[in-house]
N, C-alpha and C positions, 0 to 999 in steps of 0.2 A: 504494500500500500504506500503510495507516494503522499508526502505531507508538504503542503505548500501554504505559506503565510502570505496573506494579501493585505497590503495597506490600501484601504478604500477611501482615504482622505487625501486632499492636496492636489487633485487633478483639476484642470481648467473647467471641465464639464460637470464636476460634482460627483458624489458617490452613487447617484441614481443610475448613471450610465454604466459604471463599473459593476454594480450589482446585477444589472441585466446580463453582463458578460459571465459573471459567476454562475448564475442560474442556467444560462445556456450551456456552459461547460459541464455542469453537474449532470445535465440531461444526456450528455454524450459520452462521458467517461465515469465509470463506477469505481475505478481503482485509485481514487485520490481522496484525501481528507484535507479540507480547507480550514485554515484559521482566518476568520474575517476580523480585521482590526479596524476600529473606528469609533466614532461617537455613538453612544447607546441608541439615541433616537433615530440615527441614520441606518444602523445595521441590524436592528432587532427584527427586521423583515426576513432575515436569513436564519432565524432561530429554527433549529431542527434540521437545517441543511448544512450548516457549518458550525465549527467550534467558534464561539464569539469571544473576542478579547476587546474589552472596552478601553478607549483612549480618549482623554479629554482635550488633548492639544494637537496642533498640526504644525509641522515644520514649514516655514515660509520659503519663498523662492531664493531669498538672499541669505538664508541661514547656513552658516559654516560649522566647522568642528566645535567651536565654543558653544554655540547655540544648541547643537546636537546633544552635548553632554548636560546642558542645563535643562532642556525640555524633556525630562524623563517620562512625561505622560504623552509625548508625541506619538501618533499612530505609527509613523515610519520606524521610529526607534524601537517600539514594542514589537513590530513585525520582524525586524532584523534580529532582535534579541531572542525570538523564538527559535531561530536557526542557531544562534550562538549557544543556546541552552540545550540544543539537541532535540527540541520538541518538533521542529519542522526541518525539512531538508532544503527548501528553497523559499525565496522571498520575491514578491513582485510588487512594484510600486510605480505609480504615475506622478508622484510628487516631485519635489525639488531634486534636480540632478546632483547639485553640490551636496545637499543634505544626505542623499542616498549614498553617494560615494564616501562621505565622511562617516556615516553610520556603519556601513559595511566594513570600512577600513579599521575603524575603532573596535567594533564588536566582533567581527569575524576574523580579523587579522589576515596578514598575507600568508600564502602558501610558502613553505620552506623553499628557498631558491628563487623566489619571485621578488624583484626589486620594486616594481610599481604595478598596481592593478591597472587594467586597461579595459575600456569599453569596446566591444567588438560587435559588428553587425554584418549580415550578408547584404550585398547589393545585387540587383539584377544585371545580367549581361545581355548583349544584343543577340547572342546565340541561344538564349534560353537557360544557360547555366547561371551560377552565382559566383561572386567574388567576395572574399572576406576581407574587411578593412579594420585595422586597429592601429592605434587608439583613436577613437572618434570623440574624445572629450573628457576623459577622466583626469587628465593632467594638462596644466597650462605650460609647463616647462619640462623638457626631457633631455637627457644626454644620450650619447651613442650607446652606452651599455644598456640603457632602458630599451632602446629600439631593438637591440639584439635579443633582449628578454622577451619583448613583444613578438619577435619572429619565432621564438621557441613555442610560446603559447599559441600563436596563430597557426603554426604548423600542425600542432596537435588538434586544435579545434577544427580546422578545415579538413583534415584527413578523416575525422569522424563525421562531422556535419555534412560534408560534401561526399563522403564515402569514396574517397579517392586516394590512391597511394602515391603516385608521382605528381607532386605539386610544383607549380611555378610560383616562386615568391619574389616580390620586388619591393624596393624602397620607393616611396612617393617622392618625386623630385621635380625640379623645373627643367629637366632634360634627361635624355637616356644615357648620355655619356658619363663615364665613370667619374670624371672630375667635376661634374655639375652638382649643384645642391648646396645647402648650408654647411657650415663647418661640422655640425652634428651629423648630418646625412653622409658627408664625405667620410667621417671617422667610422660611422656604423657600416658603411659600405666596405671599408678596408677590413674591419673586424670580421664581418660575415665572410669575406673573401678568404681571409687568413684561416678561418675555421673550416673552410670547404663546406659551408653550411648547405645541407641537402636541399636542392631545388632552387637555390638563390640564383637569380638571373640578372641582377643589376638594378638599375633605376628605371622608373616609369613615370611619364608625365600624366597629369590628372585626366587629360582628355582620352586616354587609352584604358583607364581603369575598368570602365564598364563596356569596353569595346575591343579588348585585347585578350591575350592568353593567360592573364594573371589569375591565380587561384587565391593568393594571399597578397595583400598590399600593406606594408608596414609604414607608419608615420608617427610623428609626435601628436599628442592630444589636441594641441592648438590647431595644427594644420589639418588634422583629421576632422575636427568639428567644422572648420570652414568648408572642407570638401563636402561633408554631409549636408550642411544647410544650403550650400551653393547648388548641389545636385537637386535637392528638394525644390528649390526656387526655379531652377531651369526646367524641371519636369512640369511644374505648375504653369510656367510661362508657355511652354510648348502646348500644353493641354488647352489653355485659353485661346491661343492663336489658332489652333485647329478648330475650336468651336466657332470662332469668329469667321474663319474661312468658309466653313460649311453653311453659314447663315447668309453669306453674301449674295446668293442668287438662287433661283429655282433650280438651275443646273447643278450647282454645288450641293444643294439639298438632295437631289436625286443621286449624286455621286456618293453622298454619305450613306444613303439607304442601301446602295450596292456594296459598300465596303464596311458597314458598321460592325460585322462580326470580327473582322480583322482589327479594327480599332478597339473593340471591347477586349480582345485578347491582349493587345498592347497595354491598355489601361490596367488590366489585371496584373500584368508583369511588373509594371513600375509602381504600383500602388503600395506606399509604405505601410498601410494598415494591415497588409498581409504578413508583414514581418513583426509587427507588434512593438518592437523596441530593441534595446541593446543588452548584451550580457556583460556583466562585470567579471572579467576573467582575472584570476590570481588571488582571490579571497577564498577562505575556507567555507564554502557554501555556494549553492547556485543562486545568483542574484540577477534579476532581470529588471532593467529600468524601462518601463513603458513610456510612450510619448506622453508629454504633459497634457496634450489636447486629445487624449484617447477618447473615442466613443466606444460603444459596447463591442463592436467588431474588432477594433484595434486592441482593446484590453484583453479580449478573449484570445487574440493571436499571441499576446505577451504571455498569458497563462500557458498556452500551448507550447511556447518556446521553453518555458521553465520545465514543463512536463517532459518535453523531448530531451532536455539536458539531463534530467534524472534517469530517463529511460536509457540513454546512451552512456551513462556513467562518466560524463564529461569531467567532473571534478577529480575523480579517482585517477583518470588517465593523465590529466595535466599534472597532478601531484607526482605520479610515477615518472613521467617524462622529464619534467623540469628538475626534480630532485636527483635524477640519475644522469643528467646531462654533463 
């Protein structure tokens, strides 16, 4: 039986949307026990369906490590604590990203051999496959050793999640040439090269991440977060431009009717709601950060991601690989 703690407070759309996701998931999967964490008046509707854990406080979007330790009644901290105490195996939250990373780092601690935790997420590729990118926002500053550490975790994650043995791993850079990149990227490149790191292919420009042969792309958290938000913005822009184009004339509307199945498939491929959120790799527990603007479908995808990570024994395999490296 899988045990998952859910922080149902702190999201942009409120707990009502998240509760819909929980109820939907319960109807589909019977081998999971949920700990629903939140304010009593908000979560009592889940009585009899989940183990209820009441929390009177909510972490704000700007709350950092100090506030995390002070707000002991915060729903996110209580949800993470359930994993730290061994009562749950995974935690999912749509609350503050900074608060989530701080809570998990403080309560769950880093896996032995991991220097920094990293947020990782799959991105769609033009050929229908996926590429794994990390770090996409757990750190504002990273050194070359951190990037090598991310490469180790990313390799394990991708090999299991993508079910692929021979992986192509790249460093995100401003050019494919070996001498391109920031001082940190250049140093990390040399370190991976000296290690004969399995699957390391060199540098990759951002424009090829979702259109190339990469399985894993490694970057610092600052750069990764810019890539994430830039990609989401570009996809939204393209979608809006397509809508406007098809509305321009009766002929374009007819063209849409003939090609709508293809566009529906494309929309399904790039829709971030199908991925739910990002996994915080490197802490002692499965931790999934759902989108702050999660609706019911998006949060259910985040829960499913945590469920899959438990099913695949991702934490166990990362511990084994990083500790023995």
